Predicted model as a PDB file, atoms N, CA, C, CB and O in Angstrom, pLDDT in the B-factor column:
MODEL        1                                                                  
ATOM      1  N   LEU A   1     271.522  87.715 218.917  1.00 35.00           N  
ATOM      2  CA  LEU A   1     271.144  86.010 218.648  1.00 35.00           C  
ATOM      3  C   LEU A   1     271.544  85.986 220.413  1.00 35.00           C  
ATOM      4  CB  LEU A   1     272.471  84.727 217.138  1.00 35.00           C  
ATOM      5  O   LEU A   1     270.614  86.089 221.213  1.00 35.00           O  
ATOM      6  N   ILE A   2     273.129  85.829 220.966  1.00 45.00           N  
ATOM      7  CA  ILE A   2     273.777  85.686 222.197  1.00 45.00           C  
ATOM      8  C   ILE A   2     273.466  86.756 222.816  1.00 45.00           C  
ATOM      9  CB  ILE A   2     275.132  85.482 222.184  1.00 45.00           C  
ATOM     10  O   ILE A   2     273.520  86.490 224.016  1.00 45.00           O  
ATOM     11  N   GLY A   3     273.084  88.131 222.617  1.00 47.00           N  
ATOM     12  CA  GLY A   3     273.367  88.903 223.447  1.00 47.00           C  
ATOM     13  C   GLY A   3     274.008  89.803 223.870  1.00 47.00           C  
ATOM     14  O   GLY A   3     274.476  90.203 222.804  1.00 47.00           O  
ATOM     15  N   ASP A   4     274.620  90.801 225.011  1.00 51.00           N  
ATOM     16  CA  ASP A   4     275.333  91.203 224.943  1.00 51.00           C  
ATOM     17  C   ASP A   4     277.000  90.576 225.563  1.00 51.00           C  
ATOM     18  CB  ASP A   4     274.716  92.095 225.220  1.00 51.00           C  
ATOM     19  O   ASP A   4     277.474  90.097 226.593  1.00 51.00           O  
ATOM     20  N   PRO A   5     277.405  90.931 224.274  1.00 51.00           N  
ATOM     21  CA  PRO A   5     278.705  90.063 225.130  1.00 51.00           C  
ATOM     22  C   PRO A   5     279.570  90.167 225.975  1.00 51.00           C  
ATOM     23  CB  PRO A   5     279.455  89.723 224.644  1.00 51.00           C  
ATOM     24  O   PRO A   5     280.532  89.404 226.070  1.00 51.00           O  
ATOM     25  N   ASN A   6     279.282  91.366 226.880  1.00 55.00           N  
ATOM     26  CA  ASN A   6     280.027  91.861 228.405  1.00 55.00           C  
ATOM     27  C   ASN A   6     278.978  91.242 229.073  1.00 55.00           C  
ATOM     28  CB  ASN A   6     280.274  93.699 228.876  1.00 55.00           C  
ATOM     29  O   ASN A   6     278.997  91.815 230.163  1.00 55.00           O  
ATOM     30  N   ASP A   7     277.635  90.037 229.120  1.00 57.00           N  
ATOM     31  CA  ASP A   7     276.669  89.945 229.831  1.00 57.00           C  
ATOM     32  C   ASP A   7     277.461  89.149 230.881  1.00 57.00           C  
ATOM     33  CB  ASP A   7     275.417  89.403 229.178  1.00 57.00           C  
ATOM     34  O   ASP A   7     278.290  88.378 230.397  1.00 57.00           O  
ATOM     35  N   ARG A   8     277.366  89.185 232.320  1.00 54.00           N  
ATOM     36  CA  ARG A   8     278.103  88.206 233.214  1.00 54.00           C  
ATOM     37  C   ARG A   8     277.182  87.262 233.545  1.00 54.00           C  
ATOM     38  CB  ARG A   8     278.718  88.783 234.473  1.00 54.00           C  
ATOM     39  O   ARG A   8     277.119  87.170 234.771  1.00 54.00           O  
ATOM     40  N   THR A   9     276.387  86.466 232.943  1.00 57.00           N  
ATOM     41  CA  THR A   9     275.372  85.649 233.467  1.00 57.00           C  
ATOM     42  C   THR A   9     276.692  84.400 233.224  1.00 57.00           C  
ATOM     43  CB  THR A   9     273.585  85.602 232.529  1.00 57.00           C  
ATOM     44  O   THR A   9     277.608  84.587 232.423  1.00 57.00           O  
ATOM     45  N   GLU A  10     276.590  83.409 233.893  1.00 56.00           N  
ATOM     46  CA  GLU A  10     277.183  82.408 233.769  1.00 56.00           C  
ATOM     47  C   GLU A  10     276.713  81.258 233.385  1.00 56.00           C  
ATOM     48  CB  GLU A  10     277.633  82.295 234.577  1.00 56.00           C  
ATOM     49  O   GLU A  10     275.626  80.942 233.867  1.00 56.00           O  
ATOM     50  N   LEU A  11     277.328  80.373 232.491  1.00 57.00           N  
ATOM     51  CA  LEU A  11     276.507  79.706 231.678  1.00 57.00           C  
ATOM     52  C   LEU A  11     276.078  78.072 232.192  1.00 57.00           C  
ATOM     53  CB  LEU A  11     277.246  79.762 230.323  1.00 57.00           C  
ATOM     54  O   LEU A  11     276.964  77.622 232.919  1.00 57.00           O  
ATOM     55  N   GLY A  12     275.358  77.465 232.056  1.00 63.00           N  
ATOM     56  CA  GLY A  12     275.043  76.228 232.251  1.00 63.00           C  
ATOM     57  C   GLY A  12     275.640  75.462 233.040  1.00 63.00           C  
ATOM     58  O   GLY A  12     276.513  75.967 233.747  1.00 63.00           O  
ATOM     59  N   PRO A  13     275.331  73.893 233.171  1.00 79.00           N  
ATOM     60  CA  PRO A  13     276.053  73.354 233.901  1.00 79.00           C  
ATOM     61  C   PRO A  13     277.313  72.715 233.335  1.00 79.00           C  
ATOM     62  CB  PRO A  13     275.333  72.620 234.495  1.00 79.00           C  
ATOM     63  O   PRO A  13     277.323  71.911 232.402  1.00 79.00           O  
ATOM     64  N   VAL A  14     278.878  73.370 234.318  1.00 82.00           N  
ATOM     65  CA  VAL A  14     279.841  73.402 233.726  1.00 82.00           C  
ATOM     66  C   VAL A  14     280.808  72.595 234.674  1.00 82.00           C  
ATOM     67  CB  VAL A  14     280.127  74.722 233.348  1.00 82.00           C  
ATOM     68  O   VAL A  14     280.815  72.791 235.889  1.00 82.00           O  
ATOM     69  N   ASP A  15     281.583  71.722 234.082  1.00 91.00           N  
ATOM     70  CA  ASP A  15     282.657  71.397 235.344  1.00 91.00           C  
ATOM     71  C   ASP A  15     283.615  72.860 234.841  1.00 91.00           C  
ATOM     72  CB  ASP A  15     283.728  69.402 235.236  1.00 91.00           C  
ATOM     73  O   ASP A  15     283.787  73.496 233.801  1.00 91.00           O  
ATOM     74  N   TRP A  16     284.020  72.910 236.067  1.00 92.00           N  
ATOM     75  CA  TRP A  16     284.730  74.809 235.717  1.00 92.00           C  
ATOM     76  C   TRP A  16     286.013  74.300 235.892  1.00 92.00           C  
ATOM     77  CB  TRP A  16     284.350  76.497 237.056  1.00 92.00           C  
ATOM     78  O   TRP A  16     286.992  74.842 235.378  1.00 92.00           O  
ATOM     79  N   SER A  17     286.080  73.308 236.570  1.00 94.00           N  
ATOM     80  CA  SER A  17     288.098  72.376 237.335  1.00 94.00           C  
ATOM     81  C   SER A  17     288.347  72.426 236.477  1.00 94.00           C  
ATOM     82  CB  SER A  17     288.667  70.700 238.039  1.00 94.00           C  
ATOM     83  O   SER A  17     289.203  73.236 236.121  1.00 94.00           O  
ATOM     84  N   ALA A  18     287.532  71.290 235.331  1.00 94.00           N  
ATOM     85  CA  ALA A  18     287.871  70.767 234.142  1.00 94.00           C  
ATOM     86  C   ALA A  18     288.135  72.126 232.890  1.00 94.00           C  
ATOM     87  CB  ALA A  18     286.597  69.670 233.795  1.00 94.00           C  
ATOM     88  O   ALA A  18     288.767  71.679 231.933  1.00 94.00           O  
ATOM     89  N   PHE A  19     287.935  72.977 232.802  1.00 94.00           N  
ATOM     90  CA  PHE A  19     287.422  74.235 231.880  1.00 94.00           C  
ATOM     91  C   PHE A  19     288.962  74.596 232.427  1.00 94.00           C  
ATOM     92  CB  PHE A  19     285.703  75.418 232.297  1.00 94.00           C  
ATOM     93  O   PHE A  19     289.864  74.444 231.602  1.00 94.00           O  
ATOM     94  N   ALA A  20     289.244  74.964 233.477  1.00 96.00           N  
ATOM     95  CA  ALA A  20     290.202  75.292 234.013  1.00 96.00           C  
ATOM     96  C   ALA A  20     291.283  74.974 233.063  1.00 96.00           C  
ATOM     97  CB  ALA A  20     290.245  74.783 235.216  1.00 96.00           C  
ATOM     98  O   ALA A  20     291.768  75.333 231.990  1.00 96.00           O  
ATOM     99  N   GLY A  21     291.391  74.238 233.878  1.00 97.00           N  
ATOM    100  CA  GLY A  21     292.639  73.237 233.028  1.00 97.00           C  
ATOM    101  C   GLY A  21     292.893  73.064 231.650  1.00 97.00           C  
ATOM    102  O   GLY A  21     293.982  73.188 231.089  1.00 97.00           O  
ATOM    103  N   ARG A  22     291.430  72.665 230.977  1.00 97.00           N  
ATOM    104  CA  ARG A  22     291.564  72.890 229.715  1.00 97.00           C  
ATOM    105  C   ARG A  22     292.387  73.874 228.685  1.00 97.00           C  
ATOM    106  CB  ARG A  22     290.607  73.010 229.586  1.00 97.00           C  
ATOM    107  O   ARG A  22     292.992  73.646 227.638  1.00 97.00           O  
ATOM    108  N   LEU A  23     292.103  75.257 229.565  1.00 97.00           N  
ATOM    109  CA  LEU A  23     292.459  76.655 229.254  1.00 97.00           C  
ATOM    110  C   LEU A  23     293.918  76.369 229.385  1.00 97.00           C  
ATOM    111  CB  LEU A  23     291.818  77.896 230.253  1.00 97.00           C  
ATOM    112  O   LEU A  23     294.496  76.123 228.327  1.00 97.00           O  
ATOM    113  N   TYR A  24     294.777  76.350 230.725  1.00 98.00           N  
ATOM    114  CA  TYR A  24     295.573  76.622 231.177  1.00 98.00           C  
ATOM    115  C   TYR A  24     296.491  75.505 229.420  1.00 98.00           C  
ATOM    116  CB  TYR A  24     295.512  76.324 233.048  1.00 98.00           C  
ATOM    117  O   TYR A  24     297.431  76.070 228.861  1.00 98.00           O  
ATOM    118  N   GLU A  25     296.062  74.203 228.917  1.00 97.00           N  
ATOM    119  CA  GLU A  25     296.978  73.145 228.685  1.00 97.00           C  
ATOM    120  C   GLU A  25     296.477  74.055 227.373  1.00 97.00           C  
ATOM    121  CB  GLU A  25     296.838  71.285 229.086  1.00 97.00           C  
ATOM    122  O   GLU A  25     297.400  74.861 227.251  1.00 97.00           O  
ATOM    123  N   ARG A  26     295.603  74.315 226.441  1.00 97.00           N  
ATOM    124  CA  ARG A  26     295.431  74.543 225.112  1.00 97.00           C  
ATOM    125  C   ARG A  26     295.933  76.335 224.964  1.00 97.00           C  
ATOM    126  CB  ARG A  26     293.693  74.106 224.682  1.00 97.00           C  
ATOM    127  O   ARG A  26     295.928  76.741 223.801  1.00 97.00           O  
ATOM    128  N   ARG A  27     296.434  77.594 226.286  1.00 97.00           N  
ATOM    129  CA  ARG A  27     297.019  78.582 226.233  1.00 97.00           C  
ATOM    130  C   ARG A  27     298.617  77.605 226.030  1.00 97.00           C  
ATOM    131  CB  ARG A  27     296.634  79.652 227.565  1.00 97.00           C  
ATOM    132  O   ARG A  27     299.434  77.834 225.138  1.00 97.00           O  
ATOM    133  N   ILE A  28     298.705  76.929 226.692  1.00 98.00           N  
ATOM    134  CA  ILE A  28     300.432  76.521 226.795  1.00 98.00           C  
ATOM    135  C   ILE A  28     300.407  75.344 225.459  1.00 98.00           C  
ATOM    136  CB  ILE A  28     301.038  75.584 228.766  1.00 98.00           C  
ATOM    137  O   ILE A  28     301.580  75.338 225.086  1.00 98.00           O  
ATOM    138  N   ALA A  29     299.784  74.558 224.757  1.00 97.00           N  
ATOM    139  CA  ALA A  29     300.143  73.970 223.544  1.00 97.00           C  
ATOM    140  C   ALA A  29     300.171  75.180 222.087  1.00 97.00           C  
ATOM    141  CB  ALA A  29     298.978  72.697 223.380  1.00 97.00           C  
ATOM    142  O   ALA A  29     300.626  74.983 220.960  1.00 97.00           O  
ATOM    143  N   ALA A  30     299.608  76.235 222.566  1.00 97.00           N  
ATOM    144  CA  ALA A  30     299.151  77.709 221.404  1.00 97.00           C  
ATOM    145  C   ALA A  30     300.738  78.477 221.702  1.00 97.00           C  
ATOM    146  CB  ALA A  30     297.259  79.127 222.151  1.00 97.00           C  
ATOM    147  O   ALA A  30     301.083  79.387 220.949  1.00 97.00           O  
ATOM    148  N   ARG A  31     301.561  78.077 222.733  1.00 97.00           N  
ATOM    149  CA  ARG A  31     302.920  78.990 223.163  1.00 97.00           C  
ATOM    150  C   ARG A  31     302.453  80.265 223.342  1.00 97.00           C  
ATOM    151  CB  ARG A  31     304.169  79.078 222.052  1.00 97.00           C  
ATOM    152  O   ARG A  31     302.982  81.201 222.742  1.00 97.00           O  
ATOM    153  N   MET A  32     301.379  80.453 224.211  1.00 98.00           N  
ATOM    154  CA  MET A  32     300.564  82.054 224.322  1.00 98.00           C  
ATOM    155  C   MET A  32     300.844  82.524 225.362  1.00 98.00           C  
ATOM    156  CB  MET A  32     299.010  82.197 224.308  1.00 98.00           C  
ATOM    157  O   MET A  32     300.479  81.718 226.218  1.00 98.00           O  
ATOM    158  N   SER A  33     301.408  83.603 225.933  1.00 98.00           N  
ATOM    159  CA  SER A  33     301.411  83.985 227.401  1.00 98.00           C  
ATOM    160  C   SER A  33     299.402  84.684 227.715  1.00 98.00           C  
ATOM    161  CB  SER A  33     303.027  85.544 227.617  1.00 98.00           C  
ATOM    162  O   SER A  33     298.413  85.152 227.150  1.00 98.00           O  
ATOM    163  N   GLN A  34     299.924  84.280 228.930  1.00 98.00           N  
ATOM    164  CA  GLN A  34     298.601  84.669 229.771  1.00 98.00           C  
ATOM    165  C   GLN A  34     298.234  86.496 229.015  1.00 98.00           C  
ATOM    166  CB  GLN A  34     299.114  84.663 231.982  1.00 98.00           C  
ATOM    167  O   GLN A  34     297.117  86.816 228.608  1.00 98.00           O  
ATOM    168  N   GLU A  35     299.211  87.242 229.001  1.00 98.00           N  
ATOM    169  CA  GLU A  35     299.269  88.512 228.821  1.00 98.00           C  
ATOM    170  C   GLU A  35     298.465  88.769 227.022  1.00 98.00           C  
ATOM    171  CB  GLU A  35     301.042  88.950 229.089  1.00 98.00           C  
ATOM    172  O   GLU A  35     297.627  89.596 226.665  1.00 98.00           O  
ATOM    173  N   LEU A  36     299.272  87.515 226.120  1.00 98.00           N  
ATOM    174  CA  LEU A  36     298.906  87.754 224.872  1.00 98.00           C  
ATOM    175  C   LEU A  36     297.280  87.455 224.752  1.00 98.00           C  
ATOM    176  CB  LEU A  36     299.812  86.896 223.937  1.00 98.00           C  
ATOM    177  O   LEU A  36     296.441  88.070 224.095  1.00 98.00           O  
ATOM    178  N   LEU A  37     297.138  86.420 225.522  1.00 98.00           N  
ATOM    179  CA  LEU A  37     295.704  85.746 225.652  1.00 98.00           C  
ATOM    180  C   LEU A  37     294.213  86.537 226.062  1.00 98.00           C  
ATOM    181  CB  LEU A  37     295.917  84.705 226.749  1.00 98.00           C  
ATOM    182  O   LEU A  37     293.066  86.379 225.642  1.00 98.00           O  
ATOM    183  N   ALA A  38     294.936  87.655 227.304  1.00 98.00           N  
ATOM    184  CA  ALA A  38     294.051  88.768 227.668  1.00 98.00           C  
ATOM    185  C   ALA A  38     294.343  89.405 226.387  1.00 98.00           C  
ATOM    186  CB  ALA A  38     294.355  89.653 229.086  1.00 98.00           C  
ATOM    187  O   ALA A  38     293.261  89.698 225.880  1.00 98.00           O  
ATOM    188  N   GLU A  39     295.031  89.652 225.852  1.00 98.00           N  
ATOM    189  CA  GLU A  39     294.667  91.381 224.844  1.00 98.00           C  
ATOM    190  C   GLU A  39     293.956  90.277 223.717  1.00 98.00           C  
ATOM    191  CB  GLU A  39     296.627  92.780 223.930  1.00 98.00           C  
ATOM    192  O   GLU A  39     293.046  90.948 223.229  1.00 98.00           O  
ATOM    193  N   LYS A  40     293.942  89.672 223.428  1.00 97.00           N  
ATOM    194  CA  LYS A  40     293.323  88.760 222.355  1.00 97.00           C  
ATOM    195  C   LYS A  40     292.110  88.903 223.093  1.00 97.00           C  
ATOM    196  CB  LYS A  40     293.930  87.140 222.043  1.00 97.00           C  
ATOM    197  O   LYS A  40     291.576  89.948 222.722  1.00 97.00           O  
ATOM    198  N   VAL A  41     291.771  88.618 223.530  1.00 97.00           N  
ATOM    199  CA  VAL A  41     289.859  88.496 224.395  1.00 97.00           C  
ATOM    200  C   VAL A  41     289.144  89.935 225.427  1.00 97.00           C  
ATOM    201  CB  VAL A  41     289.960  86.860 225.983  1.00 97.00           C  
ATOM    202  O   VAL A  41     288.023  90.163 225.883  1.00 97.00           O  
ATOM    203  N   ASP A  42     290.517  90.691 225.462  1.00 96.00           N  
ATOM    204  CA  ASP A  42     290.354  91.979 225.695  1.00 96.00           C  
ATOM    205  C   ASP A  42     289.665  92.392 227.490  1.00 96.00           C  
ATOM    206  CB  ASP A  42     289.343  92.411 224.379  1.00 96.00           C  
ATOM    207  O   ASP A  42     288.807  93.067 228.059  1.00 96.00           O  
ATOM    208  N   VAL A  43     290.924  91.296 227.780  1.00 97.00           N  
ATOM    209  CA  VAL A  43     290.733  91.368 229.358  1.00 97.00           C  
ATOM    210  C   VAL A  43     291.997  91.520 230.168  1.00 97.00           C  
ATOM    211  CB  VAL A  43     290.047  90.075 229.887  1.00 97.00           C  
ATOM    212  O   VAL A  43     292.939  91.893 229.468  1.00 97.00           O  
ATOM    213  N   THR A  44     292.276  91.348 231.378  1.00 97.00           N  
ATOM    214  CA  THR A  44     293.727  91.762 232.295  1.00 97.00           C  
ATOM    215  C   THR A  44     294.074  90.097 232.285  1.00 97.00           C  
ATOM    216  CB  THR A  44     293.475  92.703 234.314  1.00 97.00           C  
ATOM    217  O   THR A  44     293.298  89.157 232.458  1.00 97.00           O  
ATOM    218  N   ALA A  45     295.371  90.090 232.046  1.00 98.00           N  
ATOM    219  CA  ALA A  45     296.385  88.748 232.445  1.00 98.00           C  
ATOM    220  C   ALA A  45     295.885  88.351 233.667  1.00 98.00           C  
ATOM    221  CB  ALA A  45     298.096  89.039 232.636  1.00 98.00           C  
ATOM    222  O   ALA A  45     296.160  87.181 233.934  1.00 98.00           O  
ATOM    223  N   THR A  46     295.071  89.097 234.717  1.00 98.00           N  
ATOM    224  CA  THR A  46     295.156  88.448 235.982  1.00 98.00           C  
ATOM    225  C   THR A  46     293.755  87.786 235.585  1.00 98.00           C  
ATOM    226  CB  THR A  46     295.323  89.450 237.479  1.00 98.00           C  
ATOM    227  O   THR A  46     293.391  86.670 235.955  1.00 98.00           O  
ATOM    228  N   THR A  47     293.155  88.510 234.909  1.00 97.00           N  
ATOM    229  CA  THR A  47     291.758  87.671 234.543  1.00 97.00           C  
ATOM    230  C   THR A  47     291.756  86.214 234.157  1.00 97.00           C  
ATOM    231  CB  THR A  47     291.089  88.297 233.359  1.00 97.00           C  
ATOM    232  O   THR A  47     290.996  85.328 234.547  1.00 97.00           O  
ATOM    233  N   ILE A  48     292.774  86.147 233.302  1.00 98.00           N  
ATOM    234  CA  ILE A  48     293.070  84.808 232.639  1.00 98.00           C  
ATOM    235  C   ILE A  48     293.779  83.953 233.628  1.00 98.00           C  
ATOM    236  CB  ILE A  48     293.955  84.954 231.322  1.00 98.00           C  
ATOM    237  O   ILE A  48     293.443  82.770 233.585  1.00 98.00           O  
ATOM    238  N   ARG A  49     294.589  84.238 234.417  1.00 98.00           N  
ATOM    239  CA  ARG A  49     294.993  83.581 235.650  1.00 98.00           C  
ATOM    240  C   ARG A  49     293.823  83.332 236.375  1.00 98.00           C  
ATOM    241  CB  ARG A  49     295.955  84.354 236.465  1.00 98.00           C  
ATOM    242  O   ARG A  49     293.838  82.222 236.908  1.00 98.00           O  
ATOM    243  N   ASN A  50     292.851  83.967 236.567  1.00 98.00           N  
ATOM    244  CA  ASN A  50     291.901  83.549 237.800  1.00 98.00           C  
ATOM    245  C   ASN A  50     290.968  82.684 236.990  1.00 98.00           C  
ATOM    246  CB  ASN A  50     291.047  84.897 238.686  1.00 98.00           C  
ATOM    247  O   ASN A  50     290.312  81.808 237.554  1.00 98.00           O  
ATOM    248  N   LEU A  51     290.879  82.899 235.650  1.00 97.00           N  
ATOM    249  CA  LEU A  51     290.467  81.641 235.099  1.00 97.00           C  
ATOM    250  C   LEU A  51     290.933  79.883 234.865  1.00 97.00           C  
ATOM    251  CB  LEU A  51     290.375  82.082 234.149  1.00 97.00           C  
ATOM    252  O   LEU A  51     290.339  78.859 234.527  1.00 97.00           O  
ATOM    253  N   GLU A  52     292.160  80.207 235.214  1.00 98.00           N  
ATOM    254  CA  GLU A  52     292.712  79.164 234.856  1.00 98.00           C  
ATOM    255  C   GLU A  52     293.384  78.654 236.177  1.00 98.00           C  
ATOM    256  CB  GLU A  52     293.571  79.412 233.694  1.00 98.00           C  
ATOM    257  O   GLU A  52     294.119  77.667 236.214  1.00 98.00           O  
ATOM    258  N   SER A  53     293.046  79.450 237.284  1.00 97.00           N  
ATOM    259  CA  SER A  53     293.107  78.583 238.378  1.00 97.00           C  
ATOM    260  C   SER A  53     291.844  78.230 239.281  1.00 97.00           C  
ATOM    261  CB  SER A  53     294.055  79.120 239.163  1.00 97.00           C  
ATOM    262  O   SER A  53     291.776  77.920 240.470  1.00 97.00           O  
ATOM    263  N   GLY A  54     290.668  78.414 238.102  1.00 95.00           N  
ATOM    264  CA  GLY A  54     289.605  78.230 239.451  1.00 95.00           C  
ATOM    265  C   GLY A  54     288.974  79.301 240.088  1.00 95.00           C  
ATOM    266  O   GLY A  54     287.829  79.297 240.540  1.00 95.00           O  
ATOM    267  N   ARG A  55     289.899  80.354 240.101  1.00 96.00           N  
ATOM    268  CA  ARG A  55     289.215  81.746 241.386  1.00 96.00           C  
ATOM    269  C   ARG A  55     288.033  82.494 240.475  1.00 96.00           C  
ATOM    270  CB  ARG A  55     290.765  83.381 241.949  1.00 96.00           C  
ATOM    271  O   ARG A  55     287.255  83.187 241.131  1.00 96.00           O  
ATOM    272  N   LYS A  56     287.816  82.429 239.044  1.00 95.00           N  
ATOM    273  CA  LYS A  56     286.592  82.921 238.577  1.00 95.00           C  
ATOM    274  C   LYS A  56     285.988  82.316 237.693  1.00 95.00           C  
ATOM    275  CB  LYS A  56     286.641  83.995 238.184  1.00 95.00           C  
ATOM    276  O   LYS A  56     286.723  81.530 237.096  1.00 95.00           O  
ATOM    277  N   ARG A  57     284.955  82.339 237.344  1.00 93.00           N  
ATOM    278  CA  ARG A  57     284.330  82.030 235.905  1.00 93.00           C  
ATOM    279  C   ARG A  57     284.225  82.907 235.157  1.00 93.00           C  
ATOM    280  CB  ARG A  57     283.162  81.565 235.829  1.00 93.00           C  
ATOM    281  O   ARG A  57     284.513  84.055 235.495  1.00 93.00           O  
ATOM    282  N   PRO A  58     283.709  82.548 233.733  1.00 94.00           N  
ATOM    283  CA  PRO A  58     283.532  83.688 232.508  1.00 94.00           C  
ATOM    284  C   PRO A  58     282.096  83.515 232.745  1.00 94.00           C  
ATOM    285  CB  PRO A  58     284.173  83.381 230.712  1.00 94.00           C  
ATOM    286  O   PRO A  58     281.373  82.692 233.308  1.00 94.00           O  
ATOM    287  N   GLY A  59     281.918  85.004 231.864  1.00 91.00           N  
ATOM    288  CA  GLY A  59     280.506  84.889 231.705  1.00 91.00           C  
ATOM    289  C   GLY A  59     280.296  84.337 230.230  1.00 91.00           C  
ATOM    290  O   GLY A  59     281.199  83.846 229.553  1.00 91.00           O  
ATOM    291  N   ARG A  60     278.995  84.488 229.834  1.00 90.00           N  
ATOM    292  CA  ARG A  60     279.291  84.298 228.517  1.00 90.00           C  
ATOM    293  C   ARG A  60     279.868  85.294 227.656  1.00 90.00           C  
ATOM    294  CB  ARG A  60     278.288  83.946 227.998  1.00 90.00           C  
ATOM    295  O   ARG A  60     280.955  84.818 227.331  1.00 90.00           O  
ATOM    296  N   GLY A  61     279.745  86.316 227.158  1.00 94.00           N  
ATOM    297  CA  GLY A  61     280.767  86.774 226.576  1.00 94.00           C  
ATOM    298  C   GLY A  61     281.960  86.520 226.572  1.00 94.00           C  
ATOM    299  O   GLY A  61     282.497  86.473 225.465  1.00 94.00           O  
ATOM    300  N   LEU A  62     282.735  86.286 227.703  1.00 96.00           N  
ATOM    301  CA  LEU A  62     283.834  86.130 227.385  1.00 96.00           C  
ATOM    302  C   LEU A  62     284.315  84.918 227.377  1.00 96.00           C  
ATOM    303  CB  LEU A  62     284.422  86.782 227.940  1.00 96.00           C  
ATOM    304  O   LEU A  62     285.524  84.813 227.586  1.00 96.00           O  
ATOM    305  N   MET A  63     283.571  83.769 227.156  1.00 94.00           N  
ATOM    306  CA  MET A  63     283.263  82.207 227.020  1.00 94.00           C  
ATOM    307  C   MET A  63     283.463  82.553 225.295  1.00 94.00           C  
ATOM    308  CB  MET A  63     281.384  81.459 227.755  1.00 94.00           C  
ATOM    309  O   MET A  63     284.449  82.039 224.767  1.00 94.00           O  
ATOM    310  N   LEU A  64     282.388  83.555 224.279  1.00 94.00           N  
ATOM    311  CA  LEU A  64     282.533  83.072 223.137  1.00 94.00           C  
ATOM    312  C   LEU A  64     283.909  84.149 222.598  1.00 94.00           C  
ATOM    313  CB  LEU A  64     281.005  83.085 222.304  1.00 94.00           C  
ATOM    314  O   LEU A  64     284.671  84.084 221.634  1.00 94.00           O  
ATOM    315  N   LYS A  65     283.814  84.796 223.358  1.00 96.00           N  
ATOM    316  CA  LYS A  65     285.832  85.347 222.518  1.00 96.00           C  
ATOM    317  C   LYS A  65     286.727  84.344 223.309  1.00 96.00           C  
ATOM    318  CB  LYS A  65     286.731  87.571 223.079  1.00 96.00           C  
ATOM    319  O   LYS A  65     287.793  84.400 222.696  1.00 96.00           O  
ATOM    320  N   LEU A  66     286.908  83.301 224.512  1.00 96.00           N  
ATOM    321  CA  LEU A  66     287.777  82.150 224.360  1.00 96.00           C  
ATOM    322  C   LEU A  66     287.487  81.843 223.107  1.00 96.00           C  
ATOM    323  CB  LEU A  66     287.613  81.001 225.302  1.00 96.00           C  
ATOM    324  O   LEU A  66     288.186  82.154 222.143  1.00 96.00           O  
ATOM    325  N   LEU A  67     286.268  81.114 223.057  1.00 95.00           N  
ATOM    326  CA  LEU A  67     285.742  80.064 221.676  1.00 95.00           C  
ATOM    327  C   LEU A  67     286.535  80.537 220.587  1.00 95.00           C  
ATOM    328  CB  LEU A  67     283.969  80.183 221.141  1.00 95.00           C  
ATOM    329  O   LEU A  67     286.962  79.657 219.838  1.00 95.00           O  
ATOM    330  N   ALA A  68     286.837  81.747 220.316  1.00 96.00           N  
ATOM    331  CA  ALA A  68     286.908  82.931 218.787  1.00 96.00           C  
ATOM    332  C   ALA A  68     287.909  82.613 218.656  1.00 96.00           C  
ATOM    333  CB  ALA A  68     286.780  84.663 218.693  1.00 96.00           C  
ATOM    334  O   ALA A  68     288.146  82.404 217.466  1.00 96.00           O  
ATOM    335  N   VAL A  69     289.107  82.360 219.591  1.00 97.00           N  
ATOM    336  CA  VAL A  69     290.446  82.315 219.418  1.00 97.00           C  
ATOM    337  C   VAL A  69     291.026  81.581 218.886  1.00 97.00           C  
ATOM    338  CB  VAL A  69     290.953  82.329 220.165  1.00 97.00           C  
ATOM    339  O   VAL A  69     291.490  80.775 219.692  1.00 97.00           O  
ATOM    340  N   PRO A  70     291.490  81.220 217.203  1.00 96.00           N  
ATOM    341  CA  PRO A  70     292.081  80.384 216.902  1.00 96.00           C  
ATOM    342  C   PRO A  70     292.994  79.317 216.893  1.00 96.00           C  
ATOM    343  CB  PRO A  70     292.106  80.644 216.658  1.00 96.00           C  
ATOM    344  O   PRO A  70     293.082  78.177 216.439  1.00 96.00           O  
ATOM    345  N   GLU A  71     293.748  80.245 217.676  1.00 96.00           N  
ATOM    346  CA  GLU A  71     294.984  78.897 218.316  1.00 96.00           C  
ATOM    347  C   GLU A  71     295.015  78.020 219.506  1.00 96.00           C  
ATOM    348  CB  GLU A  71     296.277  79.452 218.645  1.00 96.00           C  
ATOM    349  O   GLU A  71     295.913  77.263 219.874  1.00 96.00           O  
ATOM    350  N   LEU A  72     293.399  78.364 220.250  1.00 95.00           N  
ATOM    351  CA  LEU A  72     293.288  78.027 220.881  1.00 95.00           C  
ATOM    352  C   LEU A  72     292.950  76.338 220.920  1.00 95.00           C  
ATOM    353  CB  LEU A  72     292.793  78.871 221.176  1.00 95.00           C  
ATOM    354  O   LEU A  72     293.231  75.475 221.752  1.00 95.00           O  
ATOM    355  N   ASP A  73     292.202  76.289 219.601  1.00 89.00           N  
ATOM    356  CA  ASP A  73     291.672  75.389 218.884  1.00 89.00           C  
ATOM    357  C   ASP A  73     290.795  74.933 219.858  1.00 89.00           C  
ATOM    358  CB  ASP A  73     292.546  74.458 218.270  1.00 89.00           C  
ATOM    359  O   ASP A  73     290.026  74.005 219.610  1.00 89.00           O  
TER     360      ASP A  73                                                      
ENDMDL                                                                          
END                                                                             
């Protein structure tokens, strides 16, 4: 239904700067380190750092994994 969870296809029109800021804010509010979040979504802490700084955009699979982390609400 959603395709390959590792699909690198980017999602449609998204304000990536706002996404980066919101991811950071929610992670901090959850009192979660970049390392812990990375472990939960099966990526490296560098990937989380790059997402939060806006240097990298998540593919569909990673976005779904991030949305599934309950602590990020």
